[in-house]
C-alpha positions in Angstrom: 0.0 0.0 0.0 2.8 2.4 0.8 4.4 1.7 -2.6 1.1 2.7 -4.2 1.1 6.0 -2.3 4.6 6.7 -3.4 3.9 5.9 -7.0 0.9 8.2 -7.1 2.7 11.0 -5.4 5.6 10.8 -7.9 3.2 10.9 -10.8 1.2 13.8 -9.4 4.1 16.0 -8.3 2.9 18.8 -6.1 -0.8 18.7 -7.2 -3.7 18.6 -4.8 -4.2 14.9 -5.3 -0.6 14.3 -4.3 -1.0 16.4 -1.2 -4.2 14.7 -0.3 -2.6 11.2 -0.7 0.4 12.1 1.4 -1.9 13.6 4.1 -4.1 10.5 3.8 -1.2 8.2 4.4 -0.1 10.0 7.6 -3.7 10.4 8.8 -4.3 6.7 8.2 -1.1 5.6 9.9 -2.0 7.8 12.9 -5.4 6.4 13.3 -4.2 2.8 12.9 -1.5 3.2 15.5 -3.8 5.1 17.9 -6.7 2.6 17.4 -4.5 -0.4 18.0 -3.0 1.3 21.1 -6.4 2.3 22.5 -7.7 -1.2 22.0 -4.8 -2.6 24.1 -5.3 0.1 26.6 -9.0 -0.5 26.9 -8.6 -4.3 27.2 -5.9 -3.9 29.9 -7.9 -1.3 31.9 -11.1 -3.3 31.6 -9.4 -6.2 33.3 -8.0 -3.9 36.1 -10.7 -1.3 36.7 -14.4 -1.7 37.4 -17.3 -0.6 35.2 -18.0 2.1 37.8 -14.6 3.6 37.1 -15.3 4.0 33.4 -18.7 5.5 34.4 -17.2 8.1 36.6 -14.7 9.1 33.8 -17.6 9.2 31.4 -19.3 11.8 33.6 -16.2 14.0 33.4 -15.9 13.7 29.6 -19.6 14.4 29.2 -19.2 17.6 31.2 -16.1 18.8 29.4 -17.7 18.0 26.0 -20.7 20.0 26.9 -18.6 23.1 27.7 -16.5 22.6 24.6 -19.5 22.4 22.3 -21.3 25.4 23.8 -18.2 27.6 23.6 -17.0 26.3 20.2 -16.0 29.3 18.1 -15.6 27.4 14.8 -12.5 29.6 14.2 -10.2 26.7 13.4 -12.6 25.4 10.7 -13.0 28.9 9.3 -9.2 29.2 9.1 -8.9 25.9 7.2 -11.7 26.9 4.8 -10.1 30.3 4.0 -8.2 30.6 0.7 -6.2 33.6 2.0 -3.1 33.7 4.2 -4.3 32.9 7.8 -1.2 34.1 9.7 -2.7 37.5 10.4 -5.6 35.8 12.2 -3.6 33.5 14.4 -2.9 35.8 17.4 -6.6 36.7 17.7 -7.6 33.1 17.4 -5.1 32.1 20.1 -6.3 34.8 22.4 -9.8 33.6 22.1 -8.6 30.0 22.6 -7.0 30.9 26.0 -10.0 32.9 27.2 -12.3 30.1 26.3 -10.2 27.4 28.0 -9.8 29.3 31.2 -13.5 30.1 31.3 -14.4 26.5 30.8 -12.0 25.3 33.5 -13.4 27.8 36.0 -17.0 26.7 35.2 -16.0 23.1 35.5 -14.5 23.6 39.0 -17.5 25.6 40.3 -20.2 23.3 38.7 -18.6 20.0 39.7 -20.8 19.5 42.8 -24.0 20.1 40.7 -22.8 17.8 37.9 -22.0 15.0 40.4 -25.3 15.5 42.1 -27.2 15.2 38.8 -25.6 11.8 38.3 -25.9 10.8 41.9 -22.1 10.3 42.0 -20.5 12.4 44.7 -17.1 10.9 44.1 -17.1 12.6 40.7 -16.6 16.1 42.2 -12.8 15.8 42.7 -12.4 14.1 39.3 -14.2 16.9 37.5 -12.1 19.6 39.3 -8.8 17.9 38.5 -9.9 17.4 34.8 -10.3 21.2 34.7 -6.5 21.4 34.7 -6.3 19.5 31.4 -9.0 21.8 30.0 -6.9 24.9 31.0 -3.7 23.5 29.6 -5.3 22.8 26.2 -6.1 26.5 25.8 -2.4 27.5 25.6 -1.6 25.0 22.7 0.2 26.7 19.8 -2.7 27.8 17.5 -0.4 27.6 14.5 -0.8 23.8 14.4 -4.0 24.4 12.5 -1.8 25.1 9.5 -0.8 21.4 9.5 -4.4 20.6 8.6 -5.0 23.5 6.2 -1.8 22.7 4.3 -2.3 18.9 4.5 1.0 18.5 6.5 -0.3 15.5 8.4 3.2 14.1 9.0 3.7 16.9 11.6 0.1 16.5 12.9 1.0 12.8 13.3 3.9 13.7 15.7 1.6 16.0 17.8 -1.1 13.4 18.1 1.2 10.4 18.8 3.0 12.3 21.5 -0.1 13.3 23.4 -2.2 10.2 23.0 0.8 7.9 23.5 1.5 9.6 26.8 -2.1 9.2 27.9 -2.1 5.5 27.1 1.2 4.7 28.8 0.6 6.8 31.9 -3.0 5.6 32.4 -1.9 1.9 32.2 1.0 2.4 34.5 -1.2 4.3 37.0 -3.9 1.7 36.8 -1.4 -1.0 37.8 -0.4 1.1 40.8 -3.6 2.7 41.9 -6.3 0.3 40.5 -9.0 3.0 40.3 -10.5 5.8 38.2 -7.6 8.2 39.0 -5.4 6.3 36.5 -7.7 7.5 33.7 -7.6 11.1 35.1 -3.8 11.2 35.4 -3.4 9.8 31.9 -5.5 12.6 30.4 -3.7 15.4 32.3 -0.3 14.0 31.3 -1.3 13.8 27.7 -2.4 17.5 27.7 0.9 18.6 29.1 2.9 16.8 26.5 0.6 18.1 23.7 1.2 21.6 24.9 5.0 21.2 24.8 5.1 19.4 21.5 2.9 22.0 19.8 5.6 24.6 20.3 8.5 22.2 19.5 7.2 21.3 16.0 6.1 24.8 14.8 8.2 27.9 14.9 5.3 30.4 15.1 5.0 32.0 18.5 1.5 33.5 19.1 0.9 36.6 21.1 -2.1 38.0 23.0 -4.1 40.1 20.5 -7.7 40.9 19.8 -8.9 42.4 16.5 -12.7 42.7 16.4 -12.8 42.8 12.6 -11.1 39.5 12.4 -13.4 38.0 15.1 -16.5 39.1 13.1 -15.1 37.8 9.8 -14.3 34.4 11.2 -17.6 34.2 13.2 -19.7 34.6 10.1 -18.5 31.1 9.2 -17.9 29.8 12.7 -21.4 30.5 13.9 -22.7 27.6 12.0 -20.0 25.4 13.3 -21.0 26.5 16.8 -24.6 25.6 16.1 -23.7 22.2 14.7 -21.4 21.5 17.6 -24.1 22.2 20.1 -26.6 20.0 18.3 -23.8 17.4 17.8 -23.3 17.3 21.5 -26.9 16.5 22.1 -26.9 14.0 19.3 -23.8 12.3 20.6 -24.3 12.5 24.3 -28.0 12.7 25.2 -28.1 8.9 25.4 -25.1 8.9 27.8 -26.7 11.6 30.0 -30.0 9.7 30.3 -28.4 6.3 30.8 -26.3 7.8 33.7 -29.2 9.7 35.2 -31.8 6.9 34.9 -29.7 3.7 35.4 -26.6 4.8 37.4 -22.8 5.0 37.0 -22.3 1.3 36.4 -24.8 1.2 33.5 -23.1 4.2 32.1 -19.7 2.4 32.3 -21.2 -0.5 30.4 -22.8 1.7 27.8 -19.6 3.7 27.2 -17.6 0.5 26.8 -20.1 -0.8 24.2 -19.8 2.5 22.4 -16.0 2.5 22.4 -15.8 -0.9 20.8 -18.6 -0.3 18.3 -17.6 3.0 16.7 -14.5 2.1 14.8 -16.1 3.2 11.5 -17.5 6.5 12.8 -14.5 7.6 15.0 -11.5 6.0 13.2 -12.2 5.5 9.5 -14.3 8.6 9.0 -11.9 10.8 11.1 -9.0 9.8 8.9 -10.9 10.6 5.7 -12.6 13.8 6.9 -9.4 15.3 8.3 -8.0 15.1 4.8 -11.3 15.7 3.0 -12.2 19.1 4.4 -9.0 20.9 3.3 -8.9 19.0 0.0 -12.5 19.9 -0.8 -11.8 23.5 0.1 -9.1 23.6 -2.5 -11.6 22.2 -5.1 -14.3 24.8 -4.5 -14.4 25.8 -8.2 -13.8 22.4 -9.8 -17.1 20.5 -9.8 -15.9 17.4 -11.6 -12.9 17.0 -9.4 -14.9 17.7 -6.3 -17.4 14.9 -7.3 -14.7 12.4 -7.9 -12.9 13.3 -4.6 -16.1 13.1 -2.6 -17.3 9.8 -4.1 -13.8 8.4 -3.6 -14.1 9.3 0.1 -17.5 7.6 0.5 -16.1 4.5 -1.3 -13.1 4.3 1.0 -15.3 4.7 4.1 -17.7 2.0 2.9 -14.9 -0.3 1.8 -13.5 -0.3 5.3 -16.7 0.4 7.2 -18.9 -2.4 6.1 -16.7 -5.3 7.1 -15.5 -3.6 10.4 -19.1 -2.8 11.6 -20.8 -6.0 10.5 -17.8 -8.0 11.7 -18.1 -6.4 15.2 -21.8 -7.4 15.2 -20.9 -11.1 14.5 -18.0 -11.4 17.0 -19.3 -9.2 19.8 -20.0 -12.2 22.1 -16.5 -13.7 21.5 -14.9 -10.3 22.0 -16.7 -9.7 25.3 -16.3 -13.1 26.9 -13.0 -14.0 25.4 -11.1 -10.7 25.7 -12.9 -8.4 28.3 -14.3 -11.0 30.7 -17.6 -12.1 32.0 -18.3 -8.9 34.0 -18.8 -7.1 30.7 -21.5 -9.4 29.4 -24.2 -6.6 29.5 -22.5 -4.7 26.6 -23.0 -7.4 23.9 -26.4 -6.4 22.5 -25.7 -2.6 22.8 -22.4 -3.1 21.1 -24.0 -4.9 18.2 -26.7 -2.2 17.8 -24.2 0.6 18.1 -22.0 -1.0 15.5 -24.8 -0.6 12.9 -25.2 2.9 14.1 -21.5 3.5 13.7 -21.6 2.3 10.1 -24.4 4.6 9.2 -22.9 7.6 11.1 -19.5 6.9 9.5 -20.7 7.0 5.9 -23.1 9.9 6.4 -20.5 11.9 8.2 -18.6 12.3 5.0 -21.3 14.9 3.9 -20.4 17.4 6.7 -16.9 18.4 5.3 -18.3 18.6 1.8 -21.0 21.1 2.8 -18.6 23.1 5.0 -15.9 23.3 2.3 -18.4 24.7 -0.2 -19.5 27.5 2.2 -22.7 25.8 3.4 -22.0 25.1 7.0 -25.7 25.7 7.7 -26.7 22.3 6.2 -25.4 19.8 8.8 -27.2 21.4 11.8 -30.5 20.8 10.1 -30.0 17.1 10.1 -28.5 17.0 13.5 -31.4 18.9 14.9 -33.8 16.3 13.4 -31.9 13.5 15.0 -31.8 15.3 18.4 -35.6 15.7 18.3 -36.1 12.0 17.7 -33.7 11.1 20.5 -35.5 13.5 22.9 -38.8 11.9 22.1 -37.9 8.2 22.3 -34.8 7.8 24.5 -36.6 8.1 27.9 -39.2 5.4 27.3 -36.8 3.2 25.5 -34.2 3.3 28.4 -36.9 2.7 31.0 -38.2 -0.3 29.0 -35.1 -2.0 27.7 -32.1 -0.4 29.6 -28.9 0.4 27.7 -30.1 -1.8 24.7 -33.1 0.5 24.4 -30.8 3.6 24.2 -28.7 1.9 21.5 -31.8 1.0 19.5 -33.0 4.6 19.4 -29.5 5.7 18.3 -29.6 3.2 15.4 -33.1 4.3 14.2 -32.6 8.0 14.5 -29.2 7.8 12.8 -30.5 5.7 10.0 -33.2 8.2 9.1 -31.2 11.4 9.3 -27.9 9.9 8.0 -29.3 8.5 4.8 -31.1 11.8 4.2 -27.9 13.8 4.6 -26.0 11.4 2.4 -28.6 11.6 -0.4 -28.4 15.4 -0.3 -24.6 15.2 -0.6 -24.9 12.9 -3.6 -27.3 15.4 -5.2 -25.0 18.2 -4.3 -22.1 16.8 -6.3 -24.3 15.2 -9.0 -23.0 11.7 -8.3 -23.3 9.2 -11.1 -25.2 5.9 -10.7 -22.0 4.0 -11.5 -20.2 5.8 -8.7 -23.0 4.9 -6.2 -22.8 1.3 -7.2 -19.0 1.2 -6.8 -19.1 3.1 -3.5 -21.9 1.3 -1.6 -23.3 -1.8 -3.4 -20.1 -3.7 -3.9 -18.7 -3.3 -0.3 -22.1 -4.4 1.0 -22.2 -7.5 -1.2 -18.6 -8.4 -0.3 -19.4 -8.0 3.4 -22.5 -10.3 3.0 -20.2 -13.0 1.7 -17.8 -12.4 4.6 -20.7 -12.7 7.1 -21.8 -16.0 5.6 -18.3 -17.4 6.1 -18.0 -16.1 9.7 -21.4 -17.5 10.8 -20.7 -20.8 9.1 -17.4 -21.1 10.8 -18.8 -20.3 14.2 -21.7 -22.8 13.9 -19.4 -25.5 12.7 -16.5 -25.2 15.0 -17.3 -23.2 18.1 -19.9 -23.7 20.9 -18.4 -21.3 23.4 -17.1 -17.7 23.2 -13.3 -17.7 23.8 -10.3 -15.8 22.8 -9.5 -18.6 20.3 -13.0 -18.3 18.7 -12.6 -14.5 18.5 -9.2 -14.7 16.7 -10.3 -17.4 14.3 -13.5 -15.6 13.4 -11.6 -12.3 12.8 -9.1 -14.0 10.5 -11.8 -15.9 8.7 -13.8 -12.7 8.1 -10.7 -10.7 7.0 -9.5 -13.4 4.5 -13.0 -14.0 3.1 -13.7 -10.3 2.6 -10.4 -9.7 0.8 -11.1 -12.8 -1.3 -14.6 -11.4 -2.2 -13.0 -8.1 -3.2 -10.5 -9.9 -5.4 -13.2 -11.9 -7.2 -15.6 -9.0 -7.7 -12.7 -6.9 -9.0 -11.6 -9.6 -11.4 -15.0 -10.8 -12.7 -17.8 -8.2 -12.2 -16.2 -4.8 -12.7 -15.6 -3.7 -9.1 -13.0 -0.9 -8.8 -11.3 -1.6 -5.4 -9.7 1.4 -3.7 -6.3 0.8 -5.3 -7.9 1.1 -8.7 -10.1 3.9 -7.6 -7.0 6.0 -6.5 -5.6 5.7 -10.0 -8.9 6.8 -11.6 -9.3 9.8 -9.2 -5.7 10.9 -9.9 -6.3 10.8 -13.6 -9.5 12.9 -13.3 -7.8 15.4 -11.0 -4.6 15.8 -13.0 
């Protein structure tokens, strides 16, 4: 695969496609490394810590996410979308970033008792107040690192992310072995924030200063206000289920639900994050090239579907083996929610490709409309579903609401770029059919050879699924006209040259 990247880069020179491919390689490498590391971290910590510990940490992350979303300026997205030089805006953006972070930290410290009381978890007070330190530290990060995304310099962004997330993983595991409680997770986050701050200045020579220019604030806010609205709605869409689970069922149930979510969202949080990080700045550079934009967007959808279908459906099939064989019997309640949320993750992952497209074309007002519709459905159905079916009820509502709004947003995106029927077939139909063959092989293997869920059954089923899927891709490429991603990259490069 890396040879393919090199060949394409050499052929394209310094073109947009070459930049996007280079960025894509580094973004993909980053997510693969981080995902693998986070899986190891989660498995180790799940063996050491109790579900309640993960529930307490979830309360802190929910509170921080709420503050982040409601104070989101959208300036970073506005800077990436701009075609002009952004350096004159960096000092103003950095000043706002500091004010925002310190304000958030102060609110978090003062509101900690109220938040803990809402979830009936008094032990969360100190956790929230210490996590405020990480929030404050984040505000002083070098604002100039946004240029890594704008200019598709993901090799440098790779260093920043690996340093901070790697520190979090190593420190949290070490602390868990020593402390054996939720404070291991807290210490890991704070340590990662400190390292991220230091590295942000080590890898970029720009030194921001305190400065506030109202004309710049107004100009950026004209774009960023829609990002703010979408972030607020996105918080409700992404966390309303967590809030109600924690409030109605308690900290332990929240810990189970978060664990199910973490293992089920590989498509939405890993695959899509890689593609969208590269897609937004790439689409922004193609604002006035309709044909190239269509090819770039449909290529993104194809790549997400190619990876997303087997990952999501595979998780559904091996969820019992993963839970009993890897995590342990105490995590059994997460099996059904994990399976449901995996389907939700697939839909969310593919439909999330539409957001960067709309934003890059100066239409950041579109995503909030769909997010609002999803939030309304969640607000109506989550409470009765949780009361009736527990955390599985919450997961079911997420699947159905995401399916309705996600497919609608995706259809609008296809219309926006005037996608061709042949592109839709390549991007969605073939990955789905190849995944169906993979599923048949996995189910057959499980019924024929395994009667219990163990680590051996998990590994065998994963290998069986992977080999079968790749075999199906090879056959469909060879005999029925499927253009697998390696062929797709060549076609897109030719169209964008």
